[in-house]
mmCIF entry with sequence, helices, sheets and N, C-alpha, C, O atoms, coordinates in Angstrom:
data_MODEL
# 
_entry.id   MODEL 
# 
_entity.id                         1 
_entity.type                       polymer 
_entity.pdbx_number_of_molecules   1 
# 
_entity_poly.entity_id                      1 
_entity_poly.type                           'polypeptide(L)' 
_entity_poly.nstd_linkage                   no 
_entity_poly.nstd_monomer                   no 
_entity_poly.pdbx_seq_one_letter_code       MTEPEAFAQLKRDLTVVVSAEALFTLTDLCGLGPDDAVASAVRTARTLTGAALR 
_entity_poly.pdbx_seq_one_letter_code_can   MTEPEAFAQLKRDLTVVVSAEALFTLTDLCGLGPDDAVASAVRTARTLTGAALR 
_entity_poly.pdbx_strand_id                 A 
# 
loop_
_entity_poly_seq.entity_id 
_entity_poly_seq.num 
_entity_poly_seq.mon_id 
_entity_poly_seq.hetero 
1 1  MET n 
1 2  THR n 
1 3  GLU n 
1 4  PRO n 
1 5  GLU n 
1 6  ALA n 
1 7  PHE n 
1 8  ALA n 
1 9  GLN n 
1 10 LEU n 
1 11 LYS n 
1 12 ARG n 
1 13 ASP n 
1 14 LEU n 
1 15 THR n 
1 16 VAL n 
1 17 VAL n 
1 18 VAL n 
1 19 SER n 
1 20 ALA n 
1 21 GLU n 
1 22 ALA n 
1 23 LEU n 
1 24 PHE n 
1 25 THR n 
1 26 LEU n 
1 27 THR n 
1 28 ASP n 
1 29 LEU n 
1 30 CYS n 
1 31 GLY n 
1 32 LEU n 
1 33 GLY n 
1 34 PRO n 
1 35 ASP n 
1 36 ASP n 
1 37 ALA n 
1 38 VAL n 
1 39 ALA n 
1 40 SER n 
1 41 ALA n 
1 42 VAL n 
1 43 ARG n 
1 44 THR n 
1 45 ALA n 
1 46 ARG n 
1 47 THR n 
1 48 LEU n 
1 49 THR n 
1 50 GLY n 
1 51 ALA n 
1 52 ALA n 
1 53 LEU n 
1 54 ARG n 
# 
_struct_asym.id          A 
_struct_asym.entity_id   1 
# 
loop_
_struct_conf.conf_type_id 
_struct_conf.id 
_struct_conf.pdbx_PDB_helix_id 
_struct_conf.beg_label_comp_id 
_struct_conf.beg_label_asym_id 
_struct_conf.beg_label_seq_id 
_struct_conf.pdbx_beg_PDB_ins_code 
_struct_conf.end_label_comp_id 
_struct_conf.end_label_asym_id 
_struct_conf.end_label_seq_id 
_struct_conf.pdbx_end_PDB_ins_code 
_struct_conf.beg_auth_comp_id 
_struct_conf.beg_auth_asym_id 
_struct_conf.beg_auth_seq_id 
_struct_conf.end_auth_comp_id 
_struct_conf.end_auth_asym_id 
_struct_conf.end_auth_seq_id 
_struct_conf.pdbx_PDB_helix_class 
_struct_conf.details 
_struct_conf.pdbx_PDB_helix_length 
HELX_P HELX_P1 AA1 GLU A 3  ? VAL A 17 ? GLU A 3  VAL A 17 1 ? 15 
HELX_P HELX_P2 AA2 ALA A 20 ? PHE A 24 ? ALA A 20 PHE A 24 1 ? 5  
HELX_P HELX_P3 AA3 THR A 25 ? LEU A 29 ? THR A 25 LEU A 29 3 ? 5  
HELX_P HELX_P4 AA4 PRO A 34 ? LEU A 53 ? PRO A 34 LEU A 53 1 ? 20 
# 
_struct_conf_type.id          HELX_P 
_struct_conf_type.criteria    ? 
_struct_conf_type.reference   ? 
# 
loop_
_atom_site.group_PDB 
_atom_site.id 
_atom_site.type_symbol 
_atom_site.label_atom_id 
_atom_site.label_alt_id 
_atom_site.label_comp_id 
_atom_site.label_asym_id 
_atom_site.label_entity_id 
_atom_site.label_seq_id 
_atom_site.pdbx_PDB_ins_code 
_atom_site.Cartn_x 
_atom_site.Cartn_y 
_atom_site.Cartn_z 
_atom_site.occupancy 
_atom_site.B_iso_or_equiv 
_atom_site.pdbx_formal_charge 
_atom_site.auth_seq_id 
_atom_site.auth_comp_id 
_atom_site.auth_asym_id 
_atom_site.auth_atom_id 
_atom_site.pdbx_PDB_model_num 
ATOM 1   N N  . MET A 1 1  ? 3.501  21.407  -2.113 1.00 0.00 ? 1  MET A N  1 
ATOM 2   C CA . MET A 1 1  ? 3.454  20.405  -3.173 1.00 0.00 ? 1  MET A CA 1 
ATOM 3   C C  . MET A 1 1  ? 2.083  20.797  -3.868 1.00 0.00 ? 1  MET A C  1 
ATOM 4   O O  . MET A 1 1  ? 1.115  21.123  -3.180 1.00 0.00 ? 1  MET A O  1 
ATOM 5   N N  . THR A 1 2  ? 2.030  20.758  -5.220 1.00 0.00 ? 2  THR A N  1 
ATOM 6   C CA . THR A 1 2  ? 0.748  20.962  -5.884 1.00 0.00 ? 2  THR A CA 1 
ATOM 7   C C  . THR A 1 2  ? -0.106 19.789  -5.890 1.00 0.00 ? 2  THR A C  1 
ATOM 8   O O  . THR A 1 2  ? 0.363  18.675  -5.653 1.00 0.00 ? 2  THR A O  1 
ATOM 9   N N  . GLU A 1 3  ? -1.410 19.988  -6.164 1.00 0.00 ? 3  GLU A N  1 
ATOM 10  C CA . GLU A 1 3  ? -2.343 18.756  -6.160 1.00 0.00 ? 3  GLU A CA 1 
ATOM 11  C C  . GLU A 1 3  ? -1.880 17.659  -7.091 1.00 0.00 ? 3  GLU A C  1 
ATOM 12  O O  . GLU A 1 3  ? -1.871 16.482  -6.732 1.00 0.00 ? 3  GLU A O  1 
ATOM 13  N N  . PRO A 1 4  ? -1.475 18.077  -8.353 1.00 0.00 ? 4  PRO A N  1 
ATOM 14  C CA . PRO A 1 4  ? -1.019 16.922  -9.283 1.00 0.00 ? 4  PRO A CA 1 
ATOM 15  C C  . PRO A 1 4  ? 0.230  16.306  -8.818 1.00 0.00 ? 4  PRO A C  1 
ATOM 16  O O  . PRO A 1 4  ? 0.441  15.111  -9.026 1.00 0.00 ? 4  PRO A O  1 
ATOM 17  N N  . GLU A 1 5  ? 1.080  17.066  -8.192 1.00 0.00 ? 5  GLU A N  1 
ATOM 18  C CA . GLU A 1 5  ? 2.349  16.376  -7.659 1.00 0.00 ? 5  GLU A CA 1 
ATOM 19  C C  . GLU A 1 5  ? 1.991  15.386  -6.543 1.00 0.00 ? 5  GLU A C  1 
ATOM 20  O O  . GLU A 1 5  ? 2.479  14.256  -6.524 1.00 0.00 ? 5  GLU A O  1 
ATOM 21  N N  . ALA A 1 6  ? 1.095  15.842  -5.574 1.00 0.00 ? 6  ALA A N  1 
ATOM 22  C CA . ALA A 1 6  ? 0.609  15.108  -4.540 1.00 0.00 ? 6  ALA A CA 1 
ATOM 23  C C  . ALA A 1 6  ? -0.028 13.746  -4.890 1.00 0.00 ? 6  ALA A C  1 
ATOM 24  O O  . ALA A 1 6  ? 0.214  12.726  -4.246 1.00 0.00 ? 6  ALA A O  1 
ATOM 25  N N  . PHE A 1 7  ? -0.895 13.798  -5.998 1.00 0.00 ? 7  PHE A N  1 
ATOM 26  C CA . PHE A 1 7  ? -1.520 12.780  -6.482 1.00 0.00 ? 7  PHE A CA 1 
ATOM 27  C C  . PHE A 1 7  ? -0.509 11.796  -7.145 1.00 0.00 ? 7  PHE A C  1 
ATOM 28  O O  . PHE A 1 7  ? -0.590 10.583  -6.956 1.00 0.00 ? 7  PHE A O  1 
ATOM 29  N N  . ALA A 1 8  ? 0.414  12.349  -7.903 1.00 0.00 ? 8  ALA A N  1 
ATOM 30  C CA . ALA A 1 8  ? 1.449  11.498  -8.460 1.00 0.00 ? 8  ALA A CA 1 
ATOM 31  C C  . ALA A 1 8  ? 2.289  10.761  -7.406 1.00 0.00 ? 8  ALA A C  1 
ATOM 32  O O  . ALA A 1 8  ? 2.688  9.618   -7.627 1.00 0.00 ? 8  ALA A O  1 
ATOM 33  N N  . GLN A 1 9  ? 2.577  11.447  -6.194 1.00 0.00 ? 9  GLN A N  1 
ATOM 34  C CA . GLN A 1 9  ? 3.364  10.788  -5.254 1.00 0.00 ? 9  GLN A CA 1 
ATOM 35  C C  . GLN A 1 9  ? 2.421  9.702   -4.526 1.00 0.00 ? 9  GLN A C  1 
ATOM 36  O O  . GLN A 1 9  ? 2.886  8.626   -4.151 1.00 0.00 ? 9  GLN A O  1 
ATOM 37  N N  . LEU A 1 10 ? 1.156  10.026  -4.360 1.00 0.00 ? 10 LEU A N  1 
ATOM 38  C CA . LEU A 1 10 ? 0.278  8.946   -3.739 1.00 0.00 ? 10 LEU A CA 1 
ATOM 39  C C  . LEU A 1 10 ? 0.299  7.807   -4.671 1.00 0.00 ? 10 LEU A C  1 
ATOM 40  O O  . LEU A 1 10 ? 0.488  6.690   -4.188 1.00 0.00 ? 10 LEU A O  1 
ATOM 41  N N  . LYS A 1 11 ? 0.133  7.931   -5.920 1.00 0.00 ? 11 LYS A N  1 
ATOM 42  C CA . LYS A 1 11 ? 0.183  6.722   -6.812 1.00 0.00 ? 11 LYS A CA 1 
ATOM 43  C C  . LYS A 1 11 ? 1.518  5.937   -6.690 1.00 0.00 ? 11 LYS A C  1 
ATOM 44  O O  . LYS A 1 11 ? 1.493  4.706   -6.686 1.00 0.00 ? 11 LYS A O  1 
ATOM 45  N N  . ARG A 1 12 ? 2.626  6.593   -6.596 1.00 0.00 ? 12 ARG A N  1 
ATOM 46  C CA . ARG A 1 12 ? 3.921  5.868   -6.411 1.00 0.00 ? 12 ARG A CA 1 
ATOM 47  C C  . ARG A 1 12 ? 3.846  5.175   -5.024 1.00 0.00 ? 12 ARG A C  1 
ATOM 48  O O  . ARG A 1 12 ? 4.219  4.004   -4.939 1.00 0.00 ? 12 ARG A O  1 
ATOM 49  N N  . ASP A 1 13 ? 3.391  5.825   -3.953 1.00 0.00 ? 13 ASP A N  1 
ATOM 50  C CA . ASP A 1 13 ? 3.322  5.169   -2.648 1.00 0.00 ? 13 ASP A CA 1 
ATOM 51  C C  . ASP A 1 13 ? 2.385  3.957   -2.697 1.00 0.00 ? 13 ASP A C  1 
ATOM 52  O O  . ASP A 1 13 ? 2.724  2.929   -2.110 1.00 0.00 ? 13 ASP A O  1 
ATOM 53  N N  . LEU A 1 14 ? 1.277  4.017   -3.336 1.00 0.00 ? 14 LEU A N  1 
ATOM 54  C CA . LEU A 1 14 ? 0.360  2.941   -3.434 1.00 0.00 ? 14 LEU A CA 1 
ATOM 55  C C  . LEU A 1 14 ? 0.970  1.761   -4.337 1.00 0.00 ? 14 LEU A C  1 
ATOM 56  O O  . LEU A 1 14 ? 0.731  0.582   -4.077 1.00 0.00 ? 14 LEU A O  1 
ATOM 57  N N  . THR A 1 15 ? 1.697  2.120   -5.311 1.00 0.00 ? 15 THR A N  1 
ATOM 58  C CA . THR A 1 15 ? 2.299  1.068   -5.967 1.00 0.00 ? 15 THR A CA 1 
ATOM 59  C C  . THR A 1 15 ? 3.262  0.182   -5.247 1.00 0.00 ? 15 THR A C  1 
ATOM 60  O O  . THR A 1 15 ? 3.405  -0.977  -5.637 1.00 0.00 ? 15 THR A O  1 
ATOM 61  N N  . VAL A 1 16 ? 3.942  0.645   -4.214 1.00 0.00 ? 16 VAL A N  1 
ATOM 62  C CA . VAL A 1 16 ? 4.723  -0.171  -3.304 1.00 0.00 ? 16 VAL A CA 1 
ATOM 63  C C  . VAL A 1 16 ? 3.801  -1.040  -2.619 1.00 0.00 ? 16 VAL A C  1 
ATOM 64  O O  . VAL A 1 16 ? 4.039  -2.247  -2.564 1.00 0.00 ? 16 VAL A O  1 
ATOM 65  N N  . VAL A 1 17 ? 2.760  -0.536  -2.085 1.00 0.00 ? 17 VAL A N  1 
ATOM 66  C CA . VAL A 1 17 ? 1.826  -1.350  -1.241 1.00 0.00 ? 17 VAL A CA 1 
ATOM 67  C C  . VAL A 1 17 ? 1.116  -2.492  -2.026 1.00 0.00 ? 17 VAL A C  1 
ATOM 68  O O  . VAL A 1 17 ? 0.939  -3.585  -1.488 1.00 0.00 ? 17 VAL A O  1 
ATOM 69  N N  . VAL A 1 18 ? 0.739  -2.257  -3.206 1.00 0.00 ? 18 VAL A N  1 
ATOM 70  C CA . VAL A 1 18 ? -0.064 -3.308  -3.892 1.00 0.00 ? 18 VAL A CA 1 
ATOM 71  C C  . VAL A 1 18 ? 0.783  -4.053  -4.902 1.00 0.00 ? 18 VAL A C  1 
ATOM 72  O O  . VAL A 1 18 ? 0.220  -4.682  -5.798 1.00 0.00 ? 18 VAL A O  1 
ATOM 73  N N  . SER A 1 19 ? 2.096  -4.020  -4.813 1.00 0.00 ? 19 SER A N  1 
ATOM 74  C CA . SER A 1 19 ? 2.890  -4.839  -5.694 1.00 0.00 ? 19 SER A CA 1 
ATOM 75  C C  . SER A 1 19 ? 2.865  -6.196  -5.414 1.00 0.00 ? 19 SER A C  1 
ATOM 76  O O  . SER A 1 19 ? 2.487  -6.540  -4.294 1.00 0.00 ? 19 SER A O  1 
ATOM 77  N N  . ALA A 1 20 ? 3.247  -7.151  -6.347 1.00 0.00 ? 20 ALA A N  1 
ATOM 78  C CA . ALA A 1 20 ? 3.357  -8.470  -6.078 1.00 0.00 ? 20 ALA A CA 1 
ATOM 79  C C  . ALA A 1 20 ? 4.452  -8.712  -4.909 1.00 0.00 ? 20 ALA A C  1 
ATOM 80  O O  . ALA A 1 20 ? 4.269  -9.520  -3.999 1.00 0.00 ? 20 ALA A O  1 
ATOM 81  N N  . GLU A 1 21 ? 5.485  -8.001  -5.032 1.00 0.00 ? 21 GLU A N  1 
ATOM 82  C CA . GLU A 1 21 ? 6.632  -8.168  -4.043 1.00 0.00 ? 21 GLU A CA 1 
ATOM 83  C C  . GLU A 1 21 ? 6.172  -7.875  -2.657 1.00 0.00 ? 21 GLU A C  1 
ATOM 84  O O  . GLU A 1 21 ? 6.660  -8.513  -1.725 1.00 0.00 ? 21 GLU A O  1 
ATOM 85  N N  . ALA A 1 22 ? 5.274  -6.961  -2.450 1.00 0.00 ? 22 ALA A N  1 
ATOM 86  C CA . ALA A 1 22 ? 4.761  -6.621  -1.121 1.00 0.00 ? 22 ALA A CA 1 
ATOM 87  C C  . ALA A 1 22 ? 3.918  -7.823  -0.564 1.00 0.00 ? 22 ALA A C  1 
ATOM 88  O O  . ALA A 1 22 ? 4.027  -8.198  0.603  1.00 0.00 ? 22 ALA A O  1 
ATOM 89  N N  . LEU A 1 23 ? 3.064  -8.405  -1.479 1.00 0.00 ? 23 LEU A N  1 
ATOM 90  C CA . LEU A 1 23 ? 2.257  -9.519  -1.058 1.00 0.00 ? 23 LEU A CA 1 
ATOM 91  C C  . LEU A 1 23 ? 3.233  -10.799 -0.814 1.00 0.00 ? 23 LEU A C  1 
ATOM 92  O O  . LEU A 1 23 ? 2.971  -11.613 0.072  1.00 0.00 ? 23 LEU A O  1 
ATOM 93  N N  . PHE A 1 24 ? 4.231  -10.912 -1.549 1.00 0.00 ? 24 PHE A N  1 
ATOM 94  C CA . PHE A 1 24 ? 5.148  -12.049 -1.321 1.00 0.00 ? 24 PHE A CA 1 
ATOM 95  C C  . PHE A 1 24 ? 5.879  -11.917 -0.063 1.00 0.00 ? 24 PHE A C  1 
ATOM 96  O O  . PHE A 1 24 ? 6.193  -12.908 0.597  1.00 0.00 ? 24 PHE A O  1 
ATOM 97  N N  . THR A 1 25 ? 6.191  -10.580 0.331  1.00 0.00 ? 25 THR A N  1 
ATOM 98  C CA . THR A 1 25 ? 6.896  -10.370 1.635  1.00 0.00 ? 25 THR A CA 1 
ATOM 99  C C  . THR A 1 25 ? 5.937  -10.599 2.747  1.00 0.00 ? 25 THR A C  1 
ATOM 100 O O  . THR A 1 25 ? 6.328  -11.168 3.767  1.00 0.00 ? 25 THR A O  1 
ATOM 101 N N  . LEU A 1 26 ? 4.694  -10.192 2.620  1.00 0.00 ? 26 LEU A N  1 
ATOM 102 C CA . LEU A 1 26 ? 3.763  -10.443 3.668  1.00 0.00 ? 26 LEU A CA 1 
ATOM 103 C C  . LEU A 1 26 ? 3.412  -12.032 3.902  1.00 0.00 ? 26 LEU A C  1 
ATOM 104 O O  . LEU A 1 26 ? 3.142  -12.481 5.016  1.00 0.00 ? 26 LEU A O  1 
ATOM 105 N N  . THR A 1 27 ? 3.450  -12.758 2.803  1.00 0.00 ? 27 THR A N  1 
ATOM 106 C CA . THR A 1 27 ? 3.193  -14.120 3.033  1.00 0.00 ? 27 THR A CA 1 
ATOM 107 C C  . THR A 1 27 ? 4.438  -14.926 3.391  1.00 0.00 ? 27 THR A C  1 
ATOM 108 O O  . THR A 1 27 ? 4.419  -15.710 4.339  1.00 0.00 ? 27 THR A O  1 
ATOM 109 N N  . ASP A 1 28 ? 5.505  -14.739 2.645  1.00 0.00 ? 28 ASP A N  1 
ATOM 110 C CA . ASP A 1 28 ? 6.734  -15.444 2.853  1.00 0.00 ? 28 ASP A CA 1 
ATOM 111 C C  . ASP A 1 28 ? 7.538  -15.068 4.169  1.00 0.00 ? 28 ASP A C  1 
ATOM 112 O O  . ASP A 1 28 ? 7.914  -15.914 4.980  1.00 0.00 ? 28 ASP A O  1 
ATOM 113 N N  . LEU A 1 29 ? 7.733  -13.873 4.274  1.00 0.00 ? 29 LEU A N  1 
ATOM 114 C CA . LEU A 1 29 ? 8.508  -13.411 5.414  1.00 0.00 ? 29 LEU A CA 1 
ATOM 115 C C  . LEU A 1 29 ? 7.765  -13.151 6.678  1.00 0.00 ? 29 LEU A C  1 
ATOM 116 O O  . LEU A 1 29 ? 8.279  -13.401 7.768  1.00 0.00 ? 29 LEU A O  1 
ATOM 117 N N  . CYS A 1 30 ? 6.478  -12.619 6.550  1.00 0.00 ? 30 CYS A N  1 
ATOM 118 C CA . CYS A 1 30 ? 5.675  -12.340 7.749  1.00 0.00 ? 30 CYS A CA 1 
ATOM 119 C C  . CYS A 1 30 ? 4.796  -13.478 8.086  1.00 0.00 ? 30 CYS A C  1 
ATOM 120 O O  . CYS A 1 30 ? 4.181  -13.505 9.152  1.00 0.00 ? 30 CYS A O  1 
ATOM 121 N N  . GLY A 1 31 ? 4.718  -14.433 7.190  1.00 0.00 ? 31 GLY A N  1 
ATOM 122 C CA . GLY A 1 31 ? 3.977  -15.726 7.539  1.00 0.00 ? 31 GLY A CA 1 
ATOM 123 C C  . GLY A 1 31 ? 2.459  -15.517 7.470  1.00 0.00 ? 31 GLY A C  1 
ATOM 124 O O  . GLY A 1 31 ? 1.747  -16.326 8.065  1.00 0.00 ? 31 GLY A O  1 
ATOM 125 N N  . LEU A 1 32 ? 1.927  -14.545 6.823  1.00 0.00 ? 32 LEU A N  1 
ATOM 126 C CA . LEU A 1 32 ? 0.489  -14.382 6.626  1.00 0.00 ? 32 LEU A CA 1 
ATOM 127 C C  . LEU A 1 32 ? -0.090 -15.267 5.539  1.00 0.00 ? 32 LEU A C  1 
ATOM 128 O O  . LEU A 1 32 ? 0.543  -15.662 4.560  1.00 0.00 ? 32 LEU A O  1 
ATOM 129 N N  . GLY A 1 33 ? -1.315 -15.528 5.803  1.00 0.00 ? 33 GLY A N  1 
ATOM 130 C CA . GLY A 1 33 ? -1.922 -16.348 4.721  1.00 0.00 ? 33 GLY A CA 1 
ATOM 131 C C  . GLY A 1 33 ? -2.435 -15.355 3.609  1.00 0.00 ? 33 GLY A C  1 
ATOM 132 O O  . GLY A 1 33 ? -2.493 -14.159 3.895  1.00 0.00 ? 33 GLY A O  1 
ATOM 133 N N  . PRO A 1 34 ? -2.790 -15.763 2.421  1.00 0.00 ? 34 PRO A N  1 
ATOM 134 C CA . PRO A 1 34 ? -3.194 -14.909 1.401  1.00 0.00 ? 34 PRO A CA 1 
ATOM 135 C C  . PRO A 1 34 ? -4.234 -13.873 1.800  1.00 0.00 ? 34 PRO A C  1 
ATOM 136 O O  . PRO A 1 34 ? -3.990 -12.683 1.602  1.00 0.00 ? 34 PRO A O  1 
ATOM 137 N N  . ASP A 1 35 ? -5.346 -14.248 2.336  1.00 0.00 ? 35 ASP A N  1 
ATOM 138 C CA . ASP A 1 35 ? -6.299 -13.373 2.745  1.00 0.00 ? 35 ASP A CA 1 
ATOM 139 C C  . ASP A 1 35 ? -5.839 -12.267 3.763  1.00 0.00 ? 35 ASP A C  1 
ATOM 140 O O  . ASP A 1 35 ? -6.203 -11.092 3.701  1.00 0.00 ? 35 ASP A O  1 
ATOM 141 N N  . ASP A 1 36 ? -5.077 -12.741 4.613  1.00 0.00 ? 36 ASP A N  1 
ATOM 142 C CA . ASP A 1 36 ? -4.541 -11.826 5.651  1.00 0.00 ? 36 ASP A CA 1 
ATOM 143 C C  . ASP A 1 36 ? -3.546 -10.793 5.063  1.00 0.00 ? 36 ASP A C  1 
ATOM 144 O O  . ASP A 1 36 ? -3.467 -9.655  5.525  1.00 0.00 ? 36 ASP A O  1 
ATOM 145 N N  . ALA A 1 37 ? -2.740 -11.255 3.960  1.00 0.00 ? 37 ALA A N  1 
ATOM 146 C CA . ALA A 1 37 ? -1.785 -10.462 3.320  1.00 0.00 ? 37 ALA A CA 1 
ATOM 147 C C  . ALA A 1 37 ? -2.512 -9.272  2.565  1.00 0.00 ? 37 ALA A C  1 
ATOM 148 O O  . ALA A 1 37 ? -2.177 -8.088  2.618  1.00 0.00 ? 37 ALA A O  1 
ATOM 149 N N  . VAL A 1 38 ? -3.589 -9.820  1.840  1.00 0.00 ? 38 VAL A N  1 
ATOM 150 C CA . VAL A 1 38 ? -4.353 -8.806  1.136  1.00 0.00 ? 38 VAL A CA 1 
ATOM 151 C C  . VAL A 1 38 ? -4.960 -7.814  2.086  1.00 0.00 ? 38 VAL A C  1 
ATOM 152 O O  . VAL A 1 38 ? -4.828 -6.623  1.806  1.00 0.00 ? 38 VAL A O  1 
ATOM 153 N N  . ALA A 1 39 ? -5.601 -8.151  3.162  1.00 0.00 ? 39 ALA A N  1 
ATOM 154 C CA . ALA A 1 39 ? -6.218 -7.348  4.114  1.00 0.00 ? 39 ALA A CA 1 
ATOM 155 C C  . ALA A 1 39 ? -5.086 -6.386  4.700  1.00 0.00 ? 39 ALA A C  1 
ATOM 156 O O  . ALA A 1 39 ? -5.361 -5.197  4.865  1.00 0.00 ? 39 ALA A O  1 
ATOM 157 N N  . SER A 1 40 ? -3.934 -6.831  4.988  1.00 0.00 ? 40 SER A N  1 
ATOM 158 C CA . SER A 1 40 ? -2.934 -5.931  5.357  1.00 0.00 ? 40 SER A CA 1 
ATOM 159 C C  . SER A 1 40 ? -2.555 -4.928  4.410  1.00 0.00 ? 40 SER A C  1 
ATOM 160 O O  . SER A 1 40 ? -2.386 -3.779  4.818  1.00 0.00 ? 40 SER A O  1 
ATOM 161 N N  . ALA A 1 41 ? -2.391 -5.220  3.141  1.00 0.00 ? 41 ALA A N  1 
ATOM 162 C CA . ALA A 1 41 ? -2.104 -4.273  2.136  1.00 0.00 ? 41 ALA A CA 1 
ATOM 163 C C  . ALA A 1 41 ? -3.234 -3.297  1.851  1.00 0.00 ? 41 ALA A C  1 
ATOM 164 O O  . ALA A 1 41 ? -2.961 -2.132  1.561  1.00 0.00 ? 41 ALA A O  1 
ATOM 165 N N  . VAL A 1 42 ? -4.466 -3.713  1.920  1.00 0.00 ? 42 VAL A N  1 
ATOM 166 C CA . VAL A 1 42 ? -5.626 -2.870  1.918  1.00 0.00 ? 42 VAL A CA 1 
ATOM 167 C C  . VAL A 1 42 ? -5.626 -1.799  3.017  1.00 0.00 ? 42 VAL A C  1 
ATOM 168 O O  . VAL A 1 42 ? -5.910 -0.620  2.804  1.00 0.00 ? 42 VAL A O  1 
ATOM 169 N N  . ARG A 1 43 ? -5.292 -2.295  4.184  1.00 0.00 ? 43 ARG A N  1 
ATOM 170 C CA . ARG A 1 43 ? -5.285 -1.460  5.470  1.00 0.00 ? 43 ARG A CA 1 
ATOM 171 C C  . ARG A 1 43 ? -4.134 -0.443  5.190  1.00 0.00 ? 43 ARG A C  1 
ATOM 172 O O  . ARG A 1 43 ? -4.371 0.737   5.448  1.00 0.00 ? 43 ARG A O  1 
ATOM 173 N N  . THR A 1 44 ? -2.981 -0.762  4.716  1.00 0.00 ? 44 THR A N  1 
ATOM 174 C CA . THR A 1 44 ? -1.832 0.188   4.522  1.00 0.00 ? 44 THR A CA 1 
ATOM 175 C C  . THR A 1 44 ? -2.264 1.179   3.483  1.00 0.00 ? 44 THR A C  1 
ATOM 176 O O  . THR A 1 44 ? -2.090 2.385   3.659  1.00 0.00 ? 44 THR A O  1 
ATOM 177 N N  . ALA A 1 45 ? -2.860 0.662   2.336  1.00 0.00 ? 45 ALA A N  1 
ATOM 178 C CA . ALA A 1 45 ? -3.341 1.604   1.318  1.00 0.00 ? 45 ALA A CA 1 
ATOM 179 C C  . ALA A 1 45 ? -4.373 2.628   1.783  1.00 0.00 ? 45 ALA A C  1 
ATOM 180 O O  . ALA A 1 45 ? -4.401 3.788   1.371  1.00 0.00 ? 45 ALA A O  1 
ATOM 181 N N  . ARG A 1 46 ? -5.190 2.127   2.644  1.00 0.00 ? 46 ARG A N  1 
ATOM 182 C CA . ARG A 1 46 ? -6.156 3.145   3.209  1.00 0.00 ? 46 ARG A CA 1 
ATOM 183 C C  . ARG A 1 46 ? -5.487 4.155   4.085  1.00 0.00 ? 46 ARG A C  1 
ATOM 184 O O  . ARG A 1 46 ? -5.840 5.334   4.103  1.00 0.00 ? 46 ARG A O  1 
ATOM 185 N N  . THR A 1 47 ? -4.482 3.654   4.836  1.00 0.00 ? 47 THR A N  1 
ATOM 186 C CA . THR A 1 47 ? -3.767 4.608   5.645  1.00 0.00 ? 47 THR A CA 1 
ATOM 187 C C  . THR A 1 47 ? -3.038 5.706   4.948  1.00 0.00 ? 47 THR A C  1 
ATOM 188 O O  . THR A 1 47 ? -3.111 6.884   5.296  1.00 0.00 ? 47 THR A O  1 
ATOM 189 N N  . LEU A 1 48 ? -2.344 5.271   3.968  1.00 0.00 ? 48 LEU A N  1 
ATOM 190 C CA . LEU A 1 48 ? -1.619 6.076   3.045  1.00 0.00 ? 48 LEU A CA 1 
ATOM 191 C C  . LEU A 1 48 ? -2.564 7.089   2.287  1.00 0.00 ? 48 LEU A C  1 
ATOM 192 O O  . LEU A 1 48 ? -2.259 8.279   2.223  1.00 0.00 ? 48 LEU A O  1 
ATOM 193 N N  . THR A 1 49 ? -3.603 6.640   1.772  1.00 0.00 ? 49 THR A N  1 
ATOM 194 C CA . THR A 1 49 ? -4.534 7.605   1.139  1.00 0.00 ? 49 THR A CA 1 
ATOM 195 C C  . THR A 1 49 ? -5.177 8.550   2.135  1.00 0.00 ? 49 THR A C  1 
ATOM 196 O O  . THR A 1 49 ? -5.361 9.740   1.877  1.00 0.00 ? 49 THR A O  1 
ATOM 197 N N  . GLY A 1 50 ? -5.500 8.001   3.237  1.00 0.00 ? 50 GLY A N  1 
ATOM 198 C CA . GLY A 1 50 ? -6.105 9.024   4.337  1.00 0.00 ? 50 GLY A CA 1 
ATOM 199 C C  . GLY A 1 50 ? -5.101 10.084  4.690  1.00 0.00 ? 50 GLY A C  1 
ATOM 200 O O  . GLY A 1 50 ? -5.439 11.266  4.751  1.00 0.00 ? 50 GLY A O  1 
ATOM 201 N N  . ALA A 1 51 ? -3.828 9.671   4.931  1.00 0.00 ? 51 ALA A N  1 
ATOM 202 C CA . ALA A 1 51 ? -2.795 10.733  5.259  1.00 0.00 ? 51 ALA A CA 1 
ATOM 203 C C  . ALA A 1 51 ? -2.617 11.653  4.144  1.00 0.00 ? 51 ALA A C  1 
ATOM 204 O O  . ALA A 1 51 ? -2.478 12.854  4.373  1.00 0.00 ? 51 ALA A O  1 
ATOM 205 N N  . ALA A 1 52 ? -2.607 11.161  2.875  1.00 0.00 ? 52 ALA A N  1 
ATOM 206 C CA . ALA A 1 52 ? -2.444 12.057  1.820  1.00 0.00 ? 52 ALA A CA 1 
ATOM 207 C C  . ALA A 1 52 ? -3.582 13.100  1.556  1.00 0.00 ? 52 ALA A C  1 
ATOM 208 O O  . ALA A 1 52 ? -3.386 14.167  0.974  1.00 0.00 ? 52 ALA A O  1 
ATOM 209 N N  . LEU A 1 53 ? -4.831 12.671  2.061  1.00 0.00 ? 53 LEU A N  1 
ATOM 210 C CA . LEU A 1 53 ? -5.898 13.614  1.755  1.00 0.00 ? 53 LEU A CA 1 
ATOM 211 C C  . LEU A 1 53 ? -6.048 14.614  2.935  1.00 0.00 ? 53 LEU A C  1 
ATOM 212 O O  . LEU A 1 53 ? -6.831 15.559  2.840  1.00 0.00 ? 53 LEU A O  1 
ATOM 213 N N  . ARG A 1 54 ? -5.360 14.422  3.954  1.00 0.00 ? 54 ARG A N  1 
ATOM 214 C CA . ARG A 1 54 ? -5.462 15.373  5.125  1.00 0.00 ? 54 ARG A CA 1 
ATOM 215 C C  . ARG A 1 54 ? -4.707 16.740  4.719  1.00 0.00 ? 54 ARG A C  1 
ATOM 216 O O  . ARG A 1 54 ? -4.654 17.676  5.516  1.00 0.00 ? 54 ARG A O  1 
# 
């Protein structure tokens, strides 16, 4: 995969993590409070970004 393709894929992956639907799922279905839901999304985004940069 070329660098531009990898970057485009990372952007799509991160879109899933930072979407409103993801936060609704974390709060409504997983029972997290707003701050914990955001922290979880941030942690997941960091993990995806770190994996993409390896």
